C-alpha positions in Angstrom: 74.9 130.4 -259.6 77.4 127.6 -259.6 77.8 124.2 -260.7 76.8 121.3 -258.7 77.0 117.8 -258.9 73.7 117.6 -258.3 72.3 120.1 -261.2 69.7 118.8 -263.6 72.2 118.5 -267.1 72.2 120.4 -269.6 70.9 119.2 -273.1 69.6 121.5 -276.3 66.0 119.9 -277.5 64.3 120.5 -280.3 62.4 118.8 -283.0 64.0 117.2 -285.6 66.1 119.6 -288.8 64.7 119.0 -292.3 66.7 118.0 -294.5 68.5 121.3 -296.4 68.7 119.4 -300.3 66.1 119.5 -302.4 64.6 116.4 -302.9 65.6 114.0 -305.8 62.4 113.8 -309.1 62.1 110.0 -307.6 61.0 111.0 -304.6 58.5 113.9 -305.4 56.9 111.9 -308.0 56.3 109.4 -305.3 54.6 112.1 -303.2 52.5 113.1 -305.7 51.3 109.7 -306.2 50.2 109.4 -302.9 48.5 112.8 -303.1 46.5 111.5 -305.9 45.8 108.7 -304.4 44.5 110.2 -301.1 42.4 112.6 -303.1 40.8 109.6 -305.3 40.0 108.2 -301.9 38.6 111.0 -300.5 36.1 111.4 -303.8 35.2 108.1 -304.1 34.0 108.2 -300.3 32.2 110.9 -300.9 30.6 110.2 -304.2 29.7 106.5 -301.7 28.0 108.8 -298.9 26.0 111.3 -301.2 24.7 107.8 -302.9 26.4 108.7 -306.4 27.8 105.5 -305.9 25.9 102.6 -304.1 27.4 100.5 -301.3 26.0 98.0 -299.3 27.6 98.9 -296.3 28.0 102.7 -295.8 29.7 102.5 -292.4 32.1 100.1 -293.2 33.5 101.7 -296.7 33.3 105.4 -295.1 35.2 104.2 -292.3 37.7 102.2 -294.7 38.0 105.3 -297.0 38.8 107.7 -293.6 41.6 105.3 -292.2 43.2 104.6 -296.0 43.3 108.2 -296.7 44.5 109.3 -293.1 47.2 106.6 -293.0 48.3 107.9 -296.4 48.5 111.4 -295.4 50.5 109.8 -292.2 52.7 109.2 -294.8 53.3 111.5 -297.0 53.5 114.2 -294.5 56.6 112.9 -293.0 58.0 110.9 -296.2 58.5 114.7 -297.3 59.9 116.1 -293.8 62.7 113.3 -294.6 61.5 110.7 -291.9 63.0 107.0 -293.2 60.6 105.4 -290.9 57.7 106.7 -292.8 58.4 105.2 -295.7 58.6 101.5 -294.1 55.3 102.3 -292.3 54.6 102.1 -296.0 55.8 99.3 -297.3 53.8 97.8 -294.1 50.6 99.4 -295.2 51.3 98.5 -298.8 52.2 95.1 -298.4 48.8 94.4 -296.1 46.9 96.3 -299.0 48.0 94.5 -301.8 48.1 90.4 -299.9 44.0 91.8 -299.1 43.4 93.0 -302.9 45.2 90.3 -304.8 43.8 87.3 -303.3 40.3 88.9 -303.8 40.8 89.9 -307.1 42.2 86.5 -308.1 40.0 84.1 -306.1 36.9 85.6 -306.0 36.8 88.0 -309.6 33.3 87.5 -310.2 32.9 89.2 -306.6 35.2 92.0 -307.9 33.2 92.5 -311.2 29.9 93.1 -309.1 31.5 96.2 -307.4 30.4 99.5 -309.6 32.7 100.3 -312.4 34.0 103.6 -311.0 35.0 101.5 -307.9 36.6 98.7 -309.8 39.0 101.4 -311.6 39.8 103.2 -308.3 40.8 100.2 -306.6 43.1 99.1 -310.5 44.2 103.0 -310.5 45.2 102.9 -306.3 47.0 99.7 -306.7 48.9 101.4 -309.8 49.9 104.7 -307.8 50.6 102.8 -304.8 53.1 100.4 -307.0 54.9 103.7 -308.6 55.2 105.1 -304.6 56.5 102.2 -303.1 59.2 102.1 -306.2 60.0 105.6 -306.1 60.3 105.9 -302.7 63.1 103.2 -302.6 64.8 104.7 -306.1 68.3 105.3 -305.9 68.6 108.8 -305.9 65.1 108.4 -302.7 66.9 106.8 -300.2 70.5 108.4 -301.2 68.3 111.6 -299.7 67.3 110.0 -296.5 70.6 109.5 -295.8 71.7 112.4 -296.4 73.3 114.1 -293.1 70.7 116.7 -291.5 71.7 120.2 -291.4 71.1 121.3 -287.2 
C-alpha cells in the first residue's frame, strides 16, 4: 500500500517509561513514611469499625479514612513511579489537612482532648509522618530524580 496524503499519521503510543535510576534515599524514606501513614489510617478505621474505639459518627469516620487512605495510596504509587504531578497533588492534600487540623488543635484544644487517646496519638503521628514525607519528597536528591531523563 502506498503512502497517500490522507493516511493517518503513524505514532508510537505507549505508557510513559519508568525511570531507570534507583530512587534516592530521601525519596525511599518519603515513600515509607506515606505507607506507614496509610497503614495507620486503615488500622484506626478498623478499630473504629469493630468497636474497639468509640466514634460519634461511624459512617463519617469510615468514609473519611477510606478517602484519606485512597488519596495517599494514589500519591505513593505515582510518586514511586516517578510521576512529578503526584508530589504536587500531595502538597494540596497535605495543605488541606494541615489547614483543617492545626486550627482545630489551636482553637479548640478541649475538643481534641475529648477524642480518644489512640486517635490523638494517631493524629500527631500522621502529622509528623506526612510532614517528613513532604520535606523528603522535595529534598534536592528527590527533585533531581524526578527531573532525570526517562529511558525510552
